[in-house]
MARNU-740428 format. One line per field, with one value per residue (C-alpha): z, y, x; residue in one letter; residue number from 1. Coordinates in Angstrom, 1 decimal, padded with zeros to 4 digits. Layout:
up	Z/...
north	Y/...
east	X/...
r	A/...
k	NUM/...
//
This chain:
up	-113.3/-116.3/-117.7/-120.5/-124.3/-125.3/-122.0/-122.7/-124.8/-122.7/-123.3/-119.5/-120.2/-123.6/-121.4/-118.4/-121.3/-121.9/-119.1/-116.1/-116.3/-113.0/-112.9/-116.5/-114.3/-112.2/-115.3/-116.2/-113.1/-113.1/-116.5/-115.6/-112.9/-115.3/-114.4/-117.6/-117.8/-117.0/-114.1/-112.3/-113.7/-111.8/-108.4/-108.5/-109.2/-107.7/-111.1/-112.4/-114.9/-117.5/-116.7/-116.7/-120.3/-121.6/-119.9/-121.7/-125.0/-125.0/-123.2/-126.7/-129.1/-128.2/-128.5/-124.6/-124.5/-126.4/-126.4/-127.3/-127.5/-124.0/-124.7/-127.7/-126.3/-124.6/-126.3/-123.8/-123.7/-121.6/-122.4/-122.4/-122.3/-125.9/-125.8/-125.0/-121.9/-120.5/-121.0/-118.8/-115.7/-114.7/-114.2/-111.7/-109.9/-109.4/-108.2/-105.8/-104.1/-103.5/-101.9/-099.8/-099.0/-098.6/-098.0/-095.8/-093.6/-090.8/-092.3/-093.5/-097.6/-099.6/-102.1/-102.6/-105.8/-106.2/-109.0/-110.8/-108.6/-105.4/-104.0/-103.3/-106.5/-105.4/-108.6/-108.7/-111.8/-113.5/-117.0/-119.7/-120.3/-117.2/-115.3/-112.3/-110.0/-111.7/-109.0/-109.3/-108.6/-111.1/-114.4/-116.1/-118.5/-122.2/-123.7/-127.1/-128.0/-130.3/-127.7/-124.9/-122.1/-118.8/-117.6/-119.7/-123.2/-123.5/-125.5/-128.5
north	-031.7/-029.3/-027.3/-029.3/-027.6/-027.5/-027.1/-028.2/-026.2/-023.6/-020.9/-019.8/-019.5/-017.9/-015.4/-014.6/-014.3/-011.1/-009.9/-012.0/-009.2/-007.3/-004.4/-005.3/-006.4/-003.2/-001.3/-003.0/-002.7/001.1/001.9/-000.7/001.8/005.1/005.8/006.0/009.0/008.4/010.4/008.3/005.1/005.8/007.5/004.3/001.4/002.7/001.1/002.8/005.1/003.4/-000.1/001.1/002.9/-000.7/-002.6/000.2/-000.4/-004.4/-004.0/-001.1/-003.5/-006.9/-005.0/-005.0/-001.3/001.1/005.0/008.4/011.8/014.1/017.5/018.2/020.6/019.5/015.9/013.6/010.5/008.3/004.6/002.7/-000.7/-002.6/-005.0/-007.5/-005.9/-005.6/-009.6/-009.5/-007.5/-010.8/-012.3/-009.2/-009.9/-013.0/-012.3/-009.6/-012.2/-015.1/-012.2/-010.7/-014.4/-015.4/-013.0/-010.7/-012.7/-010.0/-007.0/-004.2/-004.4/-002.0/-001.9/-003.3/-003.4/-003.4/-005.0/-003.1/-004.7/-002.9/-005.2/-006.7/-008.1/-012.1/-013.4/-017.1/-018.9/-021.1/-023.6/-021.6/-024.7/-026.0/-023.0/-025.1/-023.4/-024.6/-027.1/-029.2/-031.8/-031.8/-030.5/-033.5/-032.3/-033.3/-032.5/-031.7/-030.8/-034.0/-036.0/-034.9/-036.6/-035.0/-036.5/-034.9/-035.8/-038.6/-041.2/-040.7
east	-164.0/-164.0/-167.3/-168.8/-167.9/-171.8/-173.6/-177.3/-179.2/-181.6/-183.7/-183.4/-179.4/-180.6/-182.3/-179.9/-177.3/-179.3/-181.0/-178.8/-175.9/-175.6/-177.8/-180.0/-183.5/-183.2/-182.8/-186.2/-187.5/-187.0/-188.3/-191.4/-191.9/-192.1/-188.3/-186.5/-184.0/-180.5/-180.0/-182.8/-181.2/-178.0/-179.8/-182.5/-180.1/-176.7/-174.8/-171.5/-172.8/-170.0/-171.7/-175.1/-174.8/-173.6/-176.8/-178.8/-177.5/-177.1/-181.5/-182.0/-179.8/-182.1/-185.3/-186.0/-186.3/-186.5/-184.6/-185.9/-184.9/-186.9/-184.6/-182.9/-180.3/-178.7/-179.4/-181.0/-183.0/-185.1/-186.0/-189.3/-190.1/-190.6/-193.5/-190.9/-189.9/-193.4/-193.3/-190.7/-192.6/-194.4/-191.0/-189.9/-193.3/-192.2/-188.8/-190.1/-192.6/-190.0/-187.3/-190.5/-191.1/-187.5/-185.4/-187.3/-189.7/-190.7/-189.3/-191.2/-191.5/-189.3/-192.4/-196.1/-197.3/-201.1/-203.4/-206.2/-208.8/-207.2/-205.3/-201.8/-200.5/-199.4/-197.8/-198.8/-197.5/-200.6/-201.0/-202.7/-204.7/-206.1/-205.9/-203.7/-201.6/-197.8/-196.1/-193.1/-194.4/-196.6/-194.0/-192.3/-189.5/-189.2/-185.9/-186.3/-183.0/-181.2/-178.5/-179.6/-182.1/-183.4/-179.9/-177.6/-176.0/-176.6/-173.5/-172.0
r	X/X/X/X/X/X/X/X/X/X/X/X/X/X/X/X/X/X/X/X/X/X/X/X/X/X/X/X/X/X/X/X/X/X/X/X/X/X/X/X/X/X/X/X/X/X/X/X/X/X/X/X/X/X/X/X/X/X/X/X/X/X/X/X/X/X/X/X/X/X/X/X/X/X/X/X/X/X/X/X/X/X/X/X/X/X/X/X/X/X/X/X/X/X/X/X/X/X/X/X/X/X/X/X/X/X/X/X/X/X/X/X/X/X/X/X/X/X/X/X/X/X/X/X/X/X/X/X/X/X/X/X/X/X/X/X/X/X/X/X/X/X/X/X/X/X/X/X/X/X/X/X/X/X/X/X
k	1/2/3/4/5/6/7/8/9/10/11/12/13/14/15/16/17/18/19/20/21/22/23/24/25/26/27/28/29/30/31/32/33/34/35/36/37/38/39/40/41/42/43/44/45/46/47/48/49/50/51/52/53/54/55/56/57/58/59/60/61/62/63/64/65/66/67/68/69/70/71/72/73/74/75/76/77/78/79/80/81/82/83/84/85/86/87/88/89/90/91/92/93/94/95/96/97/98/99/100/101/102/103/104/105/106/107/108/109/110/111/112/113/114/115/116/117/118/119/120/121/122/123/124/125/126/127/128/129/130/131/132/133/134/135/136/137/138/139/140/141/142/143/144/145/146/147/148/149/150/151/152/153/154/155/156
//
């Protein structure tokens, strides 16, 4: 079956178009950890330098990272998260938790993140209205894009 000409309008797809490229979320991980210099990013991510430079340009252009000079001669830059970048940090923590639980079962974890309360962070998505944890069985999708239902496009 051929790919649809007009796939479902979706904010997840829009976000992945920006941060779903290989290494993009790892760049954000490192910058949120305070490692925003190019050589640190190369070392900690393992990305080819040209690919990393392209990801950084894209993330800066999208307003997820800022770039600032930290050395004039030679000119060197460091990257820091913007507010939009910081708002992706819970996504990173949730992905980390999922990986810890499903991919590293019974092994030593490569990193533990502590909350300000002193305990290990175990992120949990909750409803902002009632505070209840989000569970699949409690969700109902209501497509808002014209011509779309949960099952797909409506007949023309």
